[in-house]
DRENFI-357962 format. One line per field, with one value per residue (C-alpha): residue in three letters; x, y, z; residue number from 1. Coordinates in nm, 2 decimals, decimal comma, padded with zeros to 4 digits. Layout:
! residues N
code: [Ala;...]
east: [X;...]
north: [Y;...]
up: [Z;...]
pos: [NUM;...]
! end
This chain:
! residues 74
code: [Unk;Unk;Unk;Unk;Unk;Unk;Unk;Unk;Unk;Unk;Unk;Unk;Unk;Unk;Unk;Unk;Unk;Unk;Unk;Unk;Unk;Unk;Unk;Unk;Unk;Unk;Unk;Unk;Unk;Unk;Unk;Unk;Unk;Unk;Unk;Unk;Unk;Unk;Unk;Unk;Unk;Unk;Unk;Unk;Unk;Unk;Unk;Unk;Unk;Unk;Unk;Unk;Unk;Unk;Unk;Unk;Unk;Unk;Unk;Unk;Unk;Unk;Unk;Unk;Unk;Unk;Unk;Unk;Unk;Unk;Unk;Unk;Unk;Unk]
east: [-00,02;00,08;00,07;00,23;00,33;00,05;-00,17;00,03;00,03;-00,31;-00,41;-00,16;-00,34;-00,52;-00,17;-00,01;-00,37;-00,27;00,10;00,05;-00,17;00,15;00,10;00,39;00,25;00,50;00,57;00,67;00,80;00,98;01,11;01,26;01,06;01,00;00,86;00,67;00,59;00,55;00,89;00,95;00,97;01,31;01,41;01,73;02,00;02,09;01,96;01,86;02,02;01,78;01,63;01,94;02,20;02,28;02,37;02,32;02,62;02,83;03,11;03,16;03,43;03,59;03,64;03,99;04,19;04,32;04,65;04,64;04,57;04,91;04,92;04,56;04,48;04,55]
north: [00,02;00,37;00,66;01,00;01,14;01,30;01,09;00,78;00,97;01,09;00,72;00,60;00,37;00,20;00,18;-00,02;-00,27;-00,29;-00,38;-00,60;-00,81;-00,86;-00,52;-00,30;00,05;00,23;00,62;00,82;01,17;01,47;01,20;00,95;00,59;00,42;00,12;00,04;-00,38;-00,51;-00,71;-01,04;-01,24;-01,36;-01,72;-01,80;-01,82;-01,99;-01,78;-01,92;-02,25;-02,28;-02,64;-02,74;-02,76;-03,14;-03,03;-03,43;-03,48;-03,24;-03,35;-03,21;-02,96;-02,74;-02,80;-02,70;-02,89;-02,64;-02,72;-02,61;-02,24;-02,20;-01,82;-01,78;-02,02;-01,78]
up: [-00,05;-00,06;00,08;00,18;00,52;00,67;00,52;00,75;01,06;01,02;01,05;01,21;01,47;01,08;00,92;01,20;01,19;00,90;00,93;01,15;00,94;00,72;00,52;00,39;00,39;00,18;00,31;00,01;00,17;-00,04;-00,33;-00,07;00,05;00,35;00,43;00,74;00,80;01,18;01,31;01,19;01,54;01,58;01,49;01,84;01,89;01,57;01,29;00,95;01,11;01,37;01,23;00,99;01,25;01,39;01,78;01,89;01,70;01,89;02,08;02,47;02,50;02,27;01,90;01,97;02,17;02,44;02,41;02,08;02,18;02,31;02,45;02,38;02,66;02,90]
pos: [1;2;3;4;5;6;7;8;9;10;11;12;13;14;15;16;17;18;19;20;21;22;23;24;25;26;27;28;29;30;31;32;33;34;35;36;37;38;39;40;41;42;43;44;45;46;47;48;49;50;51;52;53;54;55;56;57;58;59;60;61;62;63;64;65;66;67;68;69;70;71;72;73;74]
! end
């Protein structure tokens, strides 16, 4: 949905409801375009890899043995 800044400000409660329903509102002002949309819920710590990482196959302890860290281990 396209609108101008004046209409967007005047009808903000309606615009917010539309965005919450999934509509992307494009606000055009002075030759620039801005998008107003609902922010998606976070996917957690793994982000886009959620559900793909095989966490059960990870071994216990660090991935690189401490003996190989040298001066960084301190």
